[in-house]
All heavy atoms as atom14 arrays in JSON, in Angstrom:
{
  "sequence": "MGVTELKRKGRKNKATANNRVARIKNLLRKPIVRNVDVEAIKAEFDAKKN",
  "atom14_mask": [
    [1, 1, 1, 1, 1, 1, 1, 1, 0, 0, 0, 0, 0, 0],
    [1, 1, 1, 1, 0, 0, 0, 0, 0, 0, 0, 0, 0, 0],
    [1, 1, 1, 1, 1, 1, 1, 0, 0, 0, 0, 0, 0, 0],
    [1, 1, 1, 1, 1, 1, 1, 0, 0, 0, 0, 0, 0, 0],
    [1, 1, 1, 1, 1, 1, 1, 1, 1, 0, 0, 0, 0, 0],
    [1, 1, 1, 1, 1, 1, 1, 1, 0, 0, 0, 0, 0, 0],
    [1, 1, 1, 1, 1, 1, 1, 1, 1, 0, 0, 0, 0, 0],
    [1, 1, 1, 1, 1, 1, 1, 1, 1, 1, 1, 0, 0, 0],
    [1, 1, 1, 1, 1, 1, 1, 1, 1, 0, 0, 0, 0, 0],
    [1, 1, 1, 1, 0, 0, 0, 0, 0, 0, 0, 0, 0, 0],
    [1, 1, 1, 1, 1, 1, 1, 1, 1, 1, 1, 0, 0, 0],
    [1, 1, 1, 1, 1, 1, 1, 1, 1, 0, 0, 0, 0, 0],
    [1, 1, 1, 1, 1, 1, 1, 1, 0, 0, 0, 0, 0, 0],
    [1, 1, 1, 1, 1, 1, 1, 1, 1, 0, 0, 0, 0, 0],
    [1, 1, 1, 1, 1, 0, 0, 0, 0, 0, 0, 0, 0, 0],
    [1, 1, 1, 1, 1, 1, 1, 0, 0, 0, 0, 0, 0, 0],
    [1, 1, 1, 1, 1, 0, 0, 0, 0, 0, 0, 0, 0, 0],
    [1, 1, 1, 1, 1, 1, 1, 1, 0, 0, 0, 0, 0, 0],
    [1, 1, 1, 1, 1, 1, 1, 1, 0, 0, 0, 0, 0, 0],
    [1, 1, 1, 1, 1, 1, 1, 1, 1, 1, 1, 0, 0, 0],
    [1, 1, 1, 1, 1, 1, 1, 0, 0, 0, 0, 0, 0, 0],
    [1, 1, 1, 1, 1, 0, 0, 0, 0, 0, 0, 0, 0, 0],
    [1, 1, 1, 1, 1, 1, 1, 1, 1, 1, 1, 0, 0, 0],
    [1, 1, 1, 1, 1, 1, 1, 1, 0, 0, 0, 0, 0, 0],
    [1, 1, 1, 1, 1, 1, 1, 1, 1, 0, 0, 0, 0, 0],
    [1, 1, 1, 1, 1, 1, 1, 1, 0, 0, 0, 0, 0, 0],
    [1, 1, 1, 1, 1, 1, 1, 1, 0, 0, 0, 0, 0, 0],
    [1, 1, 1, 1, 1, 1, 1, 1, 0, 0, 0, 0, 0, 0],
    [1, 1, 1, 1, 1, 1, 1, 1, 1, 1, 1, 0, 0, 0],
    [1, 1, 1, 1, 1, 1, 1, 1, 1, 0, 0, 0, 0, 0],
    [1, 1, 1, 1, 1, 1, 1, 0, 0, 0, 0, 0, 0, 0],
    [1, 1, 1, 1, 1, 1, 1, 1, 0, 0, 0, 0, 0, 0],
    [1, 1, 1, 1, 1, 1, 1, 0, 0, 0, 0, 0, 0, 0],
    [1, 1, 1, 1, 1, 1, 1, 1, 1, 1, 1, 0, 0, 0],
    [1, 1, 1, 1, 1, 1, 1, 1, 0, 0, 0, 0, 0, 0],
    [1, 1, 1, 1, 1, 1, 1, 0, 0, 0, 0, 0, 0, 0],
    [1, 1, 1, 1, 1, 1, 1, 1, 0, 0, 0, 0, 0, 0],
    [1, 1, 1, 1, 1, 1, 1, 0, 0, 0, 0, 0, 0, 0],
    [1, 1, 1, 1, 1, 1, 1, 1, 1, 0, 0, 0, 0, 0],
    [1, 1, 1, 1, 1, 0, 0, 0, 0, 0, 0, 0, 0, 0],
    [1, 1, 1, 1, 1, 1, 1, 1, 0, 0, 0, 0, 0, 0],
    [1, 1, 1, 1, 1, 1, 1, 1, 1, 0, 0, 0, 0, 0],
    [1, 1, 1, 1, 1, 0, 0, 0, 0, 0, 0, 0, 0, 0],
    [1, 1, 1, 1, 1, 1, 1, 1, 1, 0, 0, 0, 0, 0],
    [1, 1, 1, 1, 1, 1, 1, 1, 1, 1, 1, 0, 0, 0],
    [1, 1, 1, 1, 1, 1, 1, 1, 0, 0, 0, 0, 0, 0],
    [1, 1, 1, 1, 1, 0, 0, 0, 0, 0, 0, 0, 0, 0],
    [1, 1, 1, 1, 1, 1, 1, 1, 1, 0, 0, 0, 0, 0],
    [1, 1, 1, 1, 1, 1, 1, 1, 1, 0, 0, 0, 0, 0],
    [1, 1, 1, 1, 1, 1, 1, 1, 0, 0, 0, 0, 0, 0]
  ],
  "atom14_positions": [
    [[0.84, -1.18, 0.0], [0.0, 0.0, 0.0], [0.89, 1.24, 0.0], [1.8, 1.36, 0.81], [-0.89, -0.03, 1.24], [-1.98, 0.97, 1.25], [-3.11, 0.49, 2.56], [-4.08, 1.91, 2.67], [0.0, 0.0, 0.0], [0.0, 0.0, 0.0], [0.0, 0.0, 0.0], [0.0, 0.0, 0.0], [0.0, 0.0, 0.0], [0.0, 0.0, 0.0]],
    [[0.64, 2.15, -0.92], [1.48, 3.33, -1.04], [1.13, 4.4, -0.02], [0.05, 4.41, 0.56], [0.0, 0.0, 0.0], [0.0, 0.0, 0.0], [0.0, 0.0, 0.0], [0.0, 0.0, 0.0], [0.0, 0.0, 0.0], [0.0, 0.0, 0.0], [0.0, 0.0, 0.0], [0.0, 0.0, 0.0], [0.0, 0.0, 0.0], [0.0, 0.0, 0.0]],
    [[2.1, 5.27, 0.18], [1.91, 6.38, 1.11], [1.71, 7.65, 0.3], [2.49, 7.94, -0.61], [3.13, 6.52, 2.05], [2.96, 7.72, 2.96], [3.33, 5.26, 2.87], [0.0, 0.0, 0.0], [0.0, 0.0, 0.0], [0.0, 0.0, 0.0], [0.0, 0.0, 0.0], [0.0, 0.0, 0.0], [0.0, 0.0, 0.0], [0.0, 0.0, 0.0]],
    [[0.68, 8.37, 0.61], [0.39, 9.62, -0.1], [0.94, 10.78, 0.71], [0.67, 10.89, 1.92], [-1.13, 9.8, -0.27], [-1.64, 8.65, -0.93], [-1.43, 11.03, -1.08], [0.0, 0.0, 0.0], [0.0, 0.0, 0.0], [0.0, 0.0, 0.0], [0.0, 0.0, 0.0], [0.0, 0.0, 0.0], [0.0, 0.0, 0.0], [0.0, 0.0, 0.0]],
    [[1.7, 11.66, 0.05], [2.2, 12.85, 0.74], [1.15, 13.94, 0.66], [0.6, 14.2, -0.41], [3.47, 13.35, 0.06], [4.7, 12.55, 0.38], [5.94, 13.24, -0.2], [6.13, 14.42, 0.1], [6.67, 12.57, -0.91], [0.0, 0.0, 0.0], [0.0, 0.0, 0.0], [0.0, 0.0, 0.0], [0.0, 0.0, 0.0], [0.0, 0.0, 0.0]],
    [[0.91, 14.57, 1.77], [-0.04, 15.69, 1.8], [0.78, 16.98, 1.68], [1.12, 17.62, 2.66], [-0.85, 15.67, 3.1], [-1.69, 14.41, 3.31], [-2.35, 14.44, 4.68], [-2.75, 14.28, 2.24], [0.0, 0.0, 0.0], [0.0, 0.0, 0.0], [0.0, 0.0, 0.0], [0.0, 0.0, 0.0], [0.0, 0.0, 0.0], [0.0, 0.0, 0.0]],
    [[1.13, 17.32, 0.44], [2.03, 18.44, 0.21], [1.39, 19.77, 0.57], [2.03, 20.65, 1.16], [2.47, 18.46, -1.25], [3.3, 17.25, -1.61], [3.69, 17.26, -3.07], [4.47, 15.99, -3.4], [4.79, 15.92, -4.83], [0.0, 0.0, 0.0], [0.0, 0.0, 0.0], [0.0, 0.0, 0.0], [0.0, 0.0, 0.0], [0.0, 0.0, 0.0]],
    [[0.11, 19.93, 0.22], [-0.55, 21.21, 0.5], [-0.65, 21.44, 2.0], [-0.41, 22.55, 2.49], [-1.93, 21.22, -0.14], [-2.65, 22.54, -0.01], [-3.92, 22.6, -0.81], [-4.65, 21.34, -0.72], [-5.66, 21.0, -1.51], [-6.05, 21.82, -2.46], [-6.28, 19.87, -1.37], [0.0, 0.0, 0.0], [0.0, 0.0, 0.0], [0.0, 0.0, 0.0]],
    [[-0.97, 20.37, 2.76], [-1.07, 20.5, 4.21], [0.28, 20.84, 4.81], [0.38, 21.67, 5.72], [-1.61, 19.2, 4.81], [-1.83, 19.29, 6.31], [-2.47, 18.05, 6.87], [-2.67, 18.19, 8.36], [-3.26, 16.99, 8.93], [0.0, 0.0, 0.0], [0.0, 0.0, 0.0], [0.0, 0.0, 0.0], [0.0, 0.0, 0.0], [0.0, 0.0, 0.0]],
    [[1.33, 20.23, 4.27], [2.68, 20.53, 4.76], [3.06, 21.98, 4.53], [3.61, 22.65, 5.42], [0.0, 0.0, 0.0], [0.0, 0.0, 0.0], [0.0, 0.0, 0.0], [0.0, 0.0, 0.0], [0.0, 0.0, 0.0], [0.0, 0.0, 0.0], [0.0, 0.0, 0.0], [0.0, 0.0, 0.0], [0.0, 0.0, 0.0], [0.0, 0.0, 0.0]],
    [[2.73, 22.48, 3.34], [3.03, 23.89, 3.05], [2.24, 24.81, 3.97], [2.76, 25.82, 4.45], [2.68, 24.2, 1.59], [3.71, 23.74, 0.6], [3.53, 24.42, -0.75], [2.18, 24.33, -1.27], [1.76, 23.41, -2.14], [2.59, 22.48, -2.57], [0.52, 23.41, -2.57], [0.0, 0.0, 0.0], [0.0, 0.0, 0.0], [0.0, 0.0, 0.0]],
    [[0.97, 24.44, 4.21], [0.12, 25.27, 5.07], [0.67, 25.31, 6.5], [0.73, 26.36, 7.13], [-1.31, 24.73, 5.06], [-2.31, 25.63, 5.79], [-3.68, 25.01, 5.86], [-3.66, 23.95, 6.93], [-4.96, 23.37, 7.25], [0.0, 0.0, 0.0], [0.0, 0.0, 0.0], [0.0, 0.0, 0.0], [0.0, 0.0, 0.0], [0.0, 0.0, 0.0]],
    [[1.08, 24.14, 7.0], [1.61, 24.08, 8.36], [2.9, 24.9, 8.49], [3.1, 25.61, 9.48], [1.88, 22.63, 8.77], [0.6, 21.88, 9.04], [-0.43, 22.47, 9.28], [0.68, 20.56, 8.98], [0.0, 0.0, 0.0], [0.0, 0.0, 0.0], [0.0, 0.0, 0.0], [0.0, 0.0, 0.0], [0.0, 0.0, 0.0], [0.0, 0.0, 0.0]],
    [[3.77, 24.8, 7.47], [5.02, 25.57, 7.52], [4.74, 27.05, 7.45], [5.38, 27.86, 8.14], [5.95, 25.14, 6.39], [6.57, 23.79, 6.61], [7.4, 23.36, 5.44], [7.83, 21.91, 5.65], [7.91, 21.18, 4.4], [0.0, 0.0, 0.0], [0.0, 0.0, 0.0], [0.0, 0.0, 0.0], [0.0, 0.0, 0.0], [0.0, 0.0, 0.0]],
    [[3.78, 27.45, 6.6], [3.44, 28.87, 6.47], [2.86, 29.4, 7.78], [3.18, 30.52, 8.2], [2.45, 29.07, 5.34], [0.0, 0.0, 0.0], [0.0, 0.0, 0.0], [0.0, 0.0, 0.0], [0.0, 0.0, 0.0], [0.0, 0.0, 0.0], [0.0, 0.0, 0.0], [0.0, 0.0, 0.0], [0.0, 0.0, 0.0], [0.0, 0.0, 0.0]],
    [[2.01, 28.61, 8.43], [1.43, 29.03, 9.7], [2.51, 29.23, 10.75], [2.51, 30.22, 11.49], [0.41, 27.98, 10.19], [-0.58, 27.79, 9.19], [-0.26, 28.43, 11.47], [0.0, 0.0, 0.0], [0.0, 0.0, 0.0], [0.0, 0.0, 0.0], [0.0, 0.0, 0.0], [0.0, 0.0, 0.0], [0.0, 0.0, 0.0], [0.0, 0.0, 0.0]],
    [[3.46, 28.28, 10.81], [4.55, 28.39, 11.78], [5.42, 29.61, 11.49], [5.79, 30.36, 12.41], [5.38, 27.12, 11.77], [0.0, 0.0, 0.0], [0.0, 0.0, 0.0], [0.0, 0.0, 0.0], [0.0, 0.0, 0.0], [0.0, 0.0, 0.0], [0.0, 0.0, 0.0], [0.0, 0.0, 0.0], [0.0, 0.0, 0.0], [0.0, 0.0, 0.0]],
    [[5.74, 29.83, 10.21], [6.58, 30.98, 9.85], [5.87, 32.29, 10.15], [6.51, 33.24, 10.62], [6.96, 30.91, 8.37], [7.98, 29.82, 8.1], [8.71, 29.41, 8.99], [8.01, 29.34, 6.88], [0.0, 0.0, 0.0], [0.0, 0.0, 0.0], [0.0, 0.0, 0.0], [0.0, 0.0, 0.0], [0.0, 0.0, 0.0], [0.0, 0.0, 0.0]],
    [[4.57, 32.35, 9.9], [3.82, 33.57, 10.21], [3.8, 33.83, 11.71], [3.9, 34.98, 12.15], [2.38, 33.47, 9.68], [2.33, 33.54, 8.18], [3.26, 34.01, 7.54], [1.25, 33.04, 7.61], [0.0, 0.0, 0.0], [0.0, 0.0, 0.0], [0.0, 0.0, 0.0], [0.0, 0.0, 0.0], [0.0, 0.0, 0.0], [0.0, 0.0, 0.0]],
    [[3.69, 32.77, 12.49], [3.67, 32.91, 13.96], [5.01, 33.45, 14.46], [5.06, 34.37, 15.27], [3.37, 31.56, 14.58], [3.32, 31.56, 16.09], [2.86, 30.18, 16.6], [2.97, 30.14, 18.03], [4.05, 29.7, 18.68], [5.08, 29.26, 18.01], [4.08, 29.69, 19.99], [0.0, 0.0, 0.0], [0.0, 0.0, 0.0], [0.0, 0.0, 0.0]],
    [[6.1, 32.9, 13.94], [7.43, 33.35, 14.34], [7.62, 34.81, 13.93], [8.15, 35.62, 14.71], [8.51, 32.45, 13.71], [9.89, 33.03, 13.9], [8.45, 31.07, 14.32], [0.0, 0.0, 0.0], [0.0, 0.0, 0.0], [0.0, 0.0, 0.0], [0.0, 0.0, 0.0], [0.0, 0.0, 0.0], [0.0, 0.0, 0.0], [0.0, 0.0, 0.0]],
    [[7.18, 35.15, 12.73], [7.33, 36.53, 12.26], [6.52, 37.49, 13.13], [6.98, 38.6, 13.44], [6.89, 36.64, 10.81], [0.0, 0.0, 0.0], [0.0, 0.0, 0.0], [0.0, 0.0, 0.0], [0.0, 0.0, 0.0], [0.0, 0.0, 0.0], [0.0, 0.0, 0.0], [0.0, 0.0, 0.0], [0.0, 0.0, 0.0], [0.0, 0.0, 0.0]],
    [[5.32, 37.07, 13.53], [4.48, 37.92, 14.38], [5.14, 38.14, 15.74], [5.16, 39.26, 16.27], [3.11, 37.26, 14.56], [2.04, 38.23, 14.97], [0.66, 37.57, 15.09], [0.39, 36.57, 14.08], [-0.03, 35.33, 14.35], [-0.23, 34.94, 15.6], [-0.28, 34.48, 13.38], [0.0, 0.0, 0.0], [0.0, 0.0, 0.0], [0.0, 0.0, 0.0]],
    [[5.73, 37.09, 16.31], [6.4, 37.21, 17.61], [7.61, 38.12, 17.49], [7.84, 38.99, 18.33], [6.78, 35.82, 18.14], [5.53, 35.03, 18.52], [7.72, 35.94, 19.34], [5.78, 33.58, 18.85], [0.0, 0.0, 0.0], [0.0, 0.0, 0.0], [0.0, 0.0, 0.0], [0.0, 0.0, 0.0], [0.0, 0.0, 0.0], [0.0, 0.0, 0.0]],
    [[8.4, 37.94, 16.41], [9.57, 38.8, 16.22], [9.16, 40.25, 16.05], [9.84, 41.16, 16.53], [10.37, 38.34, 15.0], [11.18, 37.11, 15.26], [12.03, 36.75, 14.06], [12.85, 35.52, 14.34], [13.69, 35.15, 13.18], [0.0, 0.0, 0.0], [0.0, 0.0, 0.0], [0.0, 0.0, 0.0], [0.0, 0.0, 0.0], [0.0, 0.0, 0.0]],
    [[8.04, 40.49, 15.38], [7.56, 41.85, 15.18], [7.15, 42.48, 16.52], [7.37, 43.66, 16.75], [6.38, 41.84, 14.21], [6.06, 43.21, 13.69], [6.92, 44.1, 13.69], [4.84, 43.41, 13.26], [0.0, 0.0, 0.0], [0.0, 0.0, 0.0], [0.0, 0.0, 0.0], [0.0, 0.0, 0.0], [0.0, 0.0, 0.0], [0.0, 0.0, 0.0]],
    [[6.57, 41.69, 17.41], [6.18, 42.21, 18.71], [7.39, 42.52, 19.58], [7.36, 43.42, 20.42], [5.3, 41.18, 19.44], [3.88, 41.0, 18.92], [3.23, 39.82, 19.62], [3.07, 42.25, 19.14], [0.0, 0.0, 0.0], [0.0, 0.0, 0.0], [0.0, 0.0, 0.0], [0.0, 0.0, 0.0], [0.0, 0.0, 0.0], [0.0, 0.0, 0.0]],
    [[8.49, 41.78, 19.38], [9.68, 41.98, 20.2], [10.55, 43.12, 19.7], [11.49, 43.52, 20.39], [10.51, 40.68, 20.24], [9.84, 39.51, 20.95], [10.68, 38.26, 20.82], [9.61, 39.83, 22.41], [0.0, 0.0, 0.0], [0.0, 0.0, 0.0], [0.0, 0.0, 0.0], [0.0, 0.0, 0.0], [0.0, 0.0, 0.0], [0.0, 0.0, 0.0]],
    [[10.27, 43.6, 18.49], [11.08, 44.69, 17.95], [10.87, 45.96, 18.76], [9.76, 46.28, 19.18], [10.71, 44.97, 16.5], [11.41, 44.07, 15.54], [11.12, 44.41, 14.1], [10.59, 45.75, 13.89], [9.89, 46.1, 12.85], [9.59, 45.23, 11.94], [9.45, 47.34, 12.71], [0.0, 0.0, 0.0], [0.0, 0.0, 0.0], [0.0, 0.0, 0.0]],
    [[11.94, 46.68, 18.99], [11.83, 47.95, 19.7], [12.44, 49.03, 18.83], [13.46, 48.79, 18.17], [12.59, 47.89, 21.03], [11.98, 46.97, 22.04], [12.75, 47.01, 23.34], [12.16, 46.07, 24.35], [12.95, 46.0, 25.58], [0.0, 0.0, 0.0], [0.0, 0.0, 0.0], [0.0, 0.0, 0.0], [0.0, 0.0, 0.0], [0.0, 0.0, 0.0]],
    [[11.88, 50.21, 18.84], [12.5, 51.29, 18.08], [13.83, 51.7, 18.72], [13.97, 51.68, 19.95], [11.48, 52.43, 18.15], [10.66, 52.12, 19.35], [10.66, 50.63, 19.5], [0.0, 0.0, 0.0], [0.0, 0.0, 0.0], [0.0, 0.0, 0.0], [0.0, 0.0, 0.0], [0.0, 0.0, 0.0], [0.0, 0.0, 0.0], [0.0, 0.0, 0.0]],
    [[14.8, 52.06, 17.89], [16.11, 52.47, 18.39], [16.02, 53.93, 18.79], [15.61, 54.79, 18.0], [17.18, 52.26, 17.31], [17.24, 50.79, 16.92], [18.53, 52.75, 17.79], [18.12, 50.51, 15.73], [0.0, 0.0, 0.0], [0.0, 0.0, 0.0], [0.0, 0.0, 0.0], [0.0, 0.0, 0.0], [0.0, 0.0, 0.0], [0.0, 0.0, 0.0]],
    [[16.4, 54.21, 20.03], [16.36, 55.57, 20.54], [17.79, 56.08, 20.58], [18.63, 55.53, 21.3], [15.71, 55.62, 21.94], [15.74, 57.03, 22.47], [14.31, 55.09, 21.89], [0.0, 0.0, 0.0], [0.0, 0.0, 0.0], [0.0, 0.0, 0.0], [0.0, 0.0, 0.0], [0.0, 0.0, 0.0], [0.0, 0.0, 0.0], [0.0, 0.0, 0.0]],
    [[18.05, 57.08, 19.79], [19.4, 57.64, 19.74], [19.32, 59.16, 19.81], [18.38, 59.78, 19.33], [20.1, 57.26, 18.43], [20.42, 55.81, 18.33], [21.18, 55.56, 17.05], [21.38, 54.12, 16.87], [21.67, 53.56, 15.72], [21.78, 54.28, 14.65], [21.85, 52.27, 15.65], [0.0, 0.0, 0.0], [0.0, 0.0, 0.0], [0.0, 0.0, 0.0]],
    [[20.35, 59.74, 20.37], [20.52, 61.2, 20.39], [19.28, 61.9, 20.93], [18.78, 62.84, 20.33], [20.85, 61.72, 18.99], [22.12, 61.13, 18.45], [23.01, 60.8, 19.21], [22.22, 61.0, 17.15], [0.0, 0.0, 0.0], [0.0, 0.0, 0.0], [0.0, 0.0, 0.0], [0.0, 0.0, 0.0], [0.0, 0.0, 0.0], [0.0, 0.0, 0.0]],
    [[18.8, 61.45, 22.06], [17.63, 62.07, 22.69], [18.13, 63.04, 23.76], [18.87, 62.66, 24.66], [16.71, 61.0, 23.31], [15.56, 61.67, 24.04], [16.2, 60.07, 22.24], [0.0, 0.0, 0.0], [0.0, 0.0, 0.0], [0.0, 0.0, 0.0], [0.0, 0.0, 0.0], [0.0, 0.0, 0.0], [0.0, 0.0, 0.0], [0.0, 0.0, 0.0]],
    [[17.72, 64.28, 23.65], [18.11, 65.3, 24.62], [17.05, 65.32, 25.72], [15.97, 65.91, 25.56], [18.23, 66.66, 23.94], [18.86, 67.7, 24.86], [19.25, 67.35, 25.99], [18.95, 68.87, 24.44], [0.0, 0.0, 0.0], [0.0, 0.0, 0.0], [0.0, 0.0, 0.0], [0.0, 0.0, 0.0], [0.0, 0.0, 0.0], [0.0, 0.0, 0.0]],
    [[17.37, 64.67, 26.83], [16.4, 64.52, 27.92], [16.08, 65.86, 28.55], [14.92, 66.15, 28.89], [16.94, 63.52, 28.98], [15.98, 63.42, 30.14], [17.18, 62.17, 28.35], [0.0, 0.0, 0.0], [0.0, 0.0, 0.0], [0.0, 0.0, 0.0], [0.0, 0.0, 0.0], [0.0, 0.0, 0.0], [0.0, 0.0, 0.0], [0.0, 0.0, 0.0]],
    [[17.08, 66.7, 28.7], [16.86, 68.0, 29.33], [15.91, 68.87, 28.49], [15.06, 69.57, 29.04], [18.21, 68.71, 29.54], [19.14, 67.97, 30.48], [18.52, 67.73, 31.85], [17.83, 68.64, 32.37], [18.73, 66.63, 32.4], [0.0, 0.0, 0.0], [0.0, 0.0, 0.0], [0.0, 0.0, 0.0], [0.0, 0.0, 0.0], [0.0, 0.0, 0.0]],
    [[16.04, 68.8, 27.18], [15.15, 69.59, 26.31], [13.72, 69.08, 26.43], [12.77, 69.88, 26.44], [15.63, 69.5, 24.86], [0.0, 0.0, 0.0], [0.0, 0.0, 0.0], [0.0, 0.0, 0.0], [0.0, 0.0, 0.0], [0.0, 0.0, 0.0], [0.0, 0.0, 0.0], [0.0, 0.0, 0.0], [0.0, 0.0, 0.0], [0.0, 0.0, 0.0]],
    [[13.54, 67.79, 26.55], [12.2, 67.23, 26.7], [11.59, 67.66, 28.02], [10.42, 68.04, 28.1], [12.25, 65.7, 26.57], [12.66, 65.31, 25.15], [10.89, 65.08, 26.91], [12.91, 63.83, 24.97], [0.0, 0.0, 0.0], [0.0, 0.0, 0.0], [0.0, 0.0, 0.0], [0.0, 0.0, 0.0], [0.0, 0.0, 0.0], [0.0, 0.0, 0.0]],
    [[12.4, 67.63, 29.09], [11.91, 68.07, 30.4], [11.52, 69.55, 30.36], [10.49, 69.95, 30.91], [12.99, 67.84, 31.46], [13.17, 66.4, 31.84], [14.24, 66.26, 32.92], [14.48, 64.81, 33.28], [15.56, 64.66, 34.25], [0.0, 0.0, 0.0], [0.0, 0.0, 0.0], [0.0, 0.0, 0.0], [0.0, 0.0, 0.0], [0.0, 0.0, 0.0]],
    [[12.33, 70.36, 29.7], [12.01, 71.79, 29.59], [10.72, 71.98, 28.8], [9.92, 72.87, 29.13], [13.18, 72.53, 28.92], [0.0, 0.0, 0.0], [0.0, 0.0, 0.0], [0.0, 0.0, 0.0], [0.0, 0.0, 0.0], [0.0, 0.0, 0.0], [0.0, 0.0, 0.0], [0.0, 0.0, 0.0], [0.0, 0.0, 0.0], [0.0, 0.0, 0.0]],
    [[10.52, 71.19, 27.78], [9.31, 71.3, 26.98], [8.07, 70.96, 27.81], [7.04, 71.64, 27.75], [9.41, 70.34, 25.78], [8.3, 70.47, 24.8], [8.46, 69.5, 23.63], [9.61, 69.16, 23.29], [7.42, 69.07, 23.09], [0.0, 0.0, 0.0], [0.0, 0.0, 0.0], [0.0, 0.0, 0.0], [0.0, 0.0, 0.0], [0.0, 0.0, 0.0]],
    [[8.17, 69.92, 28.67], [7.05, 69.56, 29.53], [6.78, 70.67, 30.55], [5.61, 70.99, 30.83], [7.31, 68.25, 30.25], [6.97, 67.03, 29.43], [7.96, 66.16, 29.01], [5.65, 66.76, 29.09], [7.65, 65.04, 28.26], [5.33, 65.65, 28.33], [6.33, 64.8, 27.92], [0.0, 0.0, 0.0], [0.0, 0.0, 0.0], [0.0, 0.0, 0.0]],
    [[7.86, 71.25, 31.1], [7.67, 72.32, 32.07], [7.01, 73.52, 31.4], [6.15, 74.2, 32.01], [9.02, 72.72, 32.67], [9.52, 71.68, 33.66], [8.68, 70.93, 34.19], [10.75, 71.62, 33.91], [0.0, 0.0, 0.0], [0.0, 0.0, 0.0], [0.0, 0.0, 0.0], [0.0, 0.0, 0.0], [0.0, 0.0, 0.0], [0.0, 0.0, 0.0]],
    [[7.37, 73.81, 30.16], [6.76, 74.95, 29.45], [5.27, 74.69, 29.21], [4.46, 75.61, 29.31], [7.5, 75.16, 28.13], [0.0, 0.0, 0.0], [0.0, 0.0, 0.0], [0.0, 0.0, 0.0], [0.0, 0.0, 0.0], [0.0, 0.0, 0.0], [0.0, 0.0, 0.0], [0.0, 0.0, 0.0], [0.0, 0.0, 0.0], [0.0, 0.0, 0.0]],
    [[4.91, 73.46, 28.89], [3.51, 73.14, 28.67], [2.72, 73.21, 29.97], [1.55, 73.55, 29.99], [3.37, 71.76, 28.06], [3.78, 71.68, 26.61], [3.56, 70.29, 26.06], [3.98, 70.19, 24.62], [3.79, 68.83, 24.09], [0.0, 0.0, 0.0], [0.0, 0.0, 0.0], [0.0, 0.0, 0.0], [0.0, 0.0, 0.0], [0.0, 0.0, 0.0]],
    [[3.39, 72.83, 31.08], [2.7, 72.78, 32.37], [2.32, 74.17, 32.85], [1.28, 74.4, 33.44], [3.61, 72.1, 33.4], [2.87, 71.56, 34.59], [3.83, 70.93, 35.59], [4.39, 69.64, 35.09], [5.25, 68.96, 36.08], [0.0, 0.0, 0.0], [0.0, 0.0, 0.0], [0.0, 0.0, 0.0], [0.0, 0.0, 0.0], [0.0, 0.0, 0.0]],
    [[3.2, 75.15, 32.58], [2.98, 76.53, 33.06], [2.15, 77.34, 32.16], [1.51, 77.25, 31.31], [4.31, 77.24, 33.28], [5.09, 76.59, 34.39], [4.53, 76.02, 35.28], [6.4, 76.68, 34.33], [0.0, 0.0, 0.0], [0.0, 0.0, 0.0], [0.0, 0.0, 0.0], [0.0, 0.0, 0.0], [0.0, 0.0, 0.0], [0.0, 0.0, 0.0]]
  ]
}
């Protein structure tokens, strides 16, 4: 008795797994914060407060 390969199901399962991994990696990504002048931001908040 021969064995039938379920190629479409295999592709679907791999695509689902890859999409899941990509979604998790996308959630873990963080924006790179560089050259942020903290004192200027604090002064801006104080100006808005007054």
